[in-house]
C-alpha positions in Angstrom: -6.0 -7.4 117.4 -2.7 -9.2 118.2 -2.9 -7.8 121.8 -6.3 -9.4 122.2 -5.1 -12.8 120.9 -2.0 -12.7 123.1 -4.0 -11.8 126.2 -6.3 -14.8 125.6 -3.3 -17.1 126.3 -2.4 -15.4 129.6 -3.8 -17.1 132.8 -4.8 -13.8 134.3 -7.0 -12.8 131.4 -8.6 -16.2 131.3 -9.3 -16.1 135.1 -10.9 -12.7 134.7 -13.1 -13.8 131.8 -14.1 -16.9 133.8 -15.1 -14.8 136.8 -12.3 -15.6 139.1 -11.8 -19.2 138.1 -15.4 -20.4 138.7 -16.3 -23.8 137.2 -18.5 -24.4 134.2 -19.8 -27.5 132.5 -16.6 -28.3 130.7 -14.6 -29.0 133.8 -13.3 -25.5 134.7 -12.0 -22.4 133.1 -8.5 -23.4 134.0 -8.6 -26.6 131.9 -7.3 -26.7 128.4 -10.9 -27.1 127.0 -12.0 -24.1 129.0 -9.2 -21.9 127.7 -10.0 -22.9 124.1 -13.7 -22.3 124.6 -13.1 -18.8 125.9 -10.5 -18.0 123.1 -13.0 -19.1 120.4 -15.7 -17.0 122.0 -13.5 -14.0 121.8 -12.5 -14.7 118.2 -16.2 -15.2 117.2 -17.1 -11.9 118.9 -14.4 -10.1 117.0 -15.6 -11.6 113.7 -19.2 -10.7 114.4 -18.3 -7.1 115.2 -16.0 -6.9 112.1 -18.9 -8.2 109.9 -21.1 -5.3 111.1 -18.7 -2.7 109.6 -20.7 -0.5 107.1 -19.4 -1.6 103.7 -20.1 -4.2 101.0 -19.8 -7.2 100.9 -20.0 -7.4 104.7 -23.4 -7.7 106.4 -23.0 -4.2 107.7 -22.8 -3.1 104.1 -26.1 -4.7 103.3 -27.6 -2.9 106.3 -26.2 0.3 105.0 -27.6 -0.4 101.5 -31.1 -0.9 103.0 -30.8 2.4 105.0 -29.8 4.3 101.8 -32.5 2.6 99.8 -35.1 3.6 102.3 -33.7 7.2 102.5 -33.4 7.9 98.8 -35.8 5.4 97.3 -33.2 4.4 94.6 -31.8 0.9 94.7 -29.0 1.7 92.3 -27.8 4.7 94.4 -28.0 2.7 97.5 -26.0 -0.2 96.0 -23.3 2.2 94.8 -23.1 3.9 98.1 -22.6 0.6 99.9 -20.0 -0.6 97.4 -18.1 2.6 97.6 -18.2 2.4 101.4 -16.7 -1.0 101.1 -13.9 0.4 98.9 -13.1 3.0 101.6 -13.2 0.4 104.3 -10.8 -1.8 102.3 -8.4 1.0 101.8 -8.4 1.9 105.5 -7.7 -1.7 106.5 -4.8 -1.9 104.0 -3.4 1.3 105.5 -3.7 0.0 109.0 -2.2 -3.3 108.0 0.9 -1.5 106.5 1.3 0.5 109.7 1.0 -2.7 111.8 3.5 -4.4 109.5 6.1 -1.6 109.7 5.8 -0.8 113.4 4.6 -3.8 115.4 3.7 -7.2 114.0 4.6 -8.8 110.7 1.9 -11.5 110.7 -1.0 -9.4 111.9 -0.1 -6.6 109.6 0.0 -8.8 106.5 -3.3 -10.5 107.5 -5.0 -7.1 108.0 -3.8 -5.8 104.7 -4.9 -9.0 103.0 -8.4 -8.6 104.4 -8.5 -5.0 103.2 -7.4 -6.0 99.8 -10.1 -8.7 99.6 -12.8 -6.2 100.6 -11.5 -3.6 98.1 -11.6 -6.2 95.3 -15.1 -7.5 96.0 -16.4 -3.9 96.5 -15.0 -2.8 93.2 -16.6 -5.8 91.4 -20.0 -5.0 93.0 -19.7 -1.4 92.0 -18.8 -2.3 88.4 -21.8 -4.7 88.3 -24.2 -2.0 89.5 -22.8 0.5 86.9 -23.1 -2.1 84.1 -26.7 -2.8 85.1 -27.4 1.0 85.2 -25.9 1.4 81.7 -28.3 -1.0 80.1 -31.4 0.3 81.9 -34.1 0.9 79.3 -32.3 -1.0 76.6 -34.1 -4.0 75.0 -32.6 -7.3 73.9 -33.5 -6.3 70.3 -31.3 -3.2 70.7 -28.1 -5.2 71.4 -28.6 -8.5 69.5 -27.0 -9.4 66.2 -30.1 -9.9 64.0 -30.8 -12.8 61.6 -27.7 -14.9 62.5 -26.3 -17.3 60.0 -27.3 -20.9 60.8 -25.2 -24.0 60.5 -26.8 -27.1 58.9 -26.9 -29.8 61.6 -26.5 -32.6 59.0 -23.0 -31.7 57.7 -19.8 -32.9 59.4 -17.8 -30.8 61.8 -14.9 -30.9 59.3 -17.2 -29.4 56.5 -18.6 -26.8 58.9 -15.1 -25.6 59.9 -13.9 -25.4 56.3 -17.1 -23.8 54.8 -18.5 -21.8 57.6 -16.0 -21.0 60.3 -12.9 -20.2 58.3 -13.0 -16.7 56.9 -16.1 -15.7 59.0 -16.1 -13.4 62.0 -18.7 -15.4 63.9 -17.7 -17.9 66.6 -21.2 -19.3 67.4 -24.0 -20.5 65.1 -27.5 -21.7 65.7 -27.8 -25.2 64.4 -30.6 -25.8 61.8 -32.5 -29.1 61.8 -33.7 -30.8 58.6 -37.2 -29.3 59.1 -35.9 -25.8 59.2 -36.2 -25.3 63.0 -33.2 -24.6 65.3 -32.0 -27.6 67.3 -29.1 -26.2 69.2 -26.0 -23.9 69.2 -22.5 -24.7 68.0 -19.5 -22.7 69.4 -15.7 -22.9 69.3 -15.8 -24.6 72.7 -17.9 -27.5 71.4 -15.7 -27.8 68.2 -12.5 -28.1 70.3 -14.0 -31.1 72.1 -14.2 -33.1 68.8 -10.8 -34.8 68.2 -9.3 -34.0 64.7 -9.6 -37.7 63.8 -13.3 -37.7 64.4 -14.3 -34.4 62.7 -15.1 -36.0 59.4 -17.5 -38.5 61.0 -19.1 -36.3 63.6 -22.2 -34.3 62.6 -22.6 -30.7 63.7 -25.9 -31.5 65.5 -24.1 -34.1 67.6 -21.4 -31.7 68.7 -23.7 -28.8 69.4 -25.4 -27.7 72.6 -28.9 -29.0 72.6 -31.6 -26.3 72.4 -33.1 -27.1 75.8 -29.7 -26.2 77.3 -29.4 -22.9 75.5 -30.6 -19.7 77.2 -33.1 -17.8 75.1 -34.6 -14.3 75.4 -37.4 -12.4 73.8 -36.7 -9.3 71.6 -38.7 -6.9 73.9 -37.2 -8.3 77.1 -35.0 -5.8 79.1 -31.3 -6.3 78.5 -30.5 -5.7 82.2 -30.4 -9.4 83.0 -28.1 -10.4 80.1 -24.6 -9.6 81.5 -24.9 -12.0 84.4 -26.6 -14.7 82.3 -24.1 -14.6 79.5 -21.2 -15.5 81.9 -23.1 -18.4 83.5 -24.5 -20.3 80.6 -23.0 -22.9 78.2 -21.6 -21.4 75.1 -21.7 -17.8 76.4 -24.5 -16.9 74.0 -28.2 -16.1 74.2 -30.5 -16.9 71.3 -33.3 -14.3 70.7 -36.5 -16.1 69.9 -39.7 -14.4 68.6 -42.4 -17.0 68.6 -40.8 -20.1 67.2 -38.2 -18.3 65.1 -34.7 -17.4 66.1 -34.3 -13.7 65.2 -31.0 -12.9 66.8 -28.1 -13.9 68.9 -26.4 -12.0 71.8 -22.7 -12.3 72.7 -20.9 -10.6 75.6 -19.4 -8.0 73.3 -22.9 -7.0 72.2 -23.6 -5.9 75.8 -20.3 -4.1 76.4 -20.8 -1.9 73.3 -23.9 0.1 74.7 -22.3 0.2 78.2 -19.2 1.8 76.9 -21.2 4.1 74.5 -23.3 5.4 77.4 -20.3 5.9 79.7 -18.6 8.0 77.0 -21.8 10.0 76.5 -22.0 10.6 80.3 -18.5 11.9 80.3 
């Protein structure tokens, strides 16, 4: 790669690319703008070819995933194949970068190894995500939720809630109960930390909680496959399980990891 970049700066290479020094709209290949334009063209071509390599997360990996999906008819198998191809590609680039670093160019070797490390990391994350999704296939939300969670009265102060509910309990998130018995929100440790100690006695739980319309909910019979991604992208990191107008359970990230680990152990 460094030979290509060095050759782009040599007048003979530029003249050859420009067809013997023929003029074009920018005022000639021999001008500074012409040389920059041809250099950028070469770099963009190299990037386009690199992006077509068969491995996730590159576009070539998406093409490989589509081919495998069409061949085997299994999206999970195709996604795993593309992710593992990305891992192999990352390892190869790291190895080439080390060779380049030791034998020829310090800068290009480090850069190539860094690109390989990035591809390897992203490919591993994609593979782990696919395996997690596969582990919860066929599992319902009702199978992983903590049923009948204890609620926190919304009309008590944050100080009373910490003393009478939070201390000595293993839970770190509670549905907030309104005065009419319905659930009005969700209170978590993150919301409690935002209340200054001097204001805890005067702040009600319902005022510190996440409003119900901002809390993600799920039905008991809903597949649990969508929960891992949703749990990490929602306020509070919890999903309330609602059956009709009643909150029947709550799902935390640890509730999802338990069946995943159990199925992996059973597979081994």
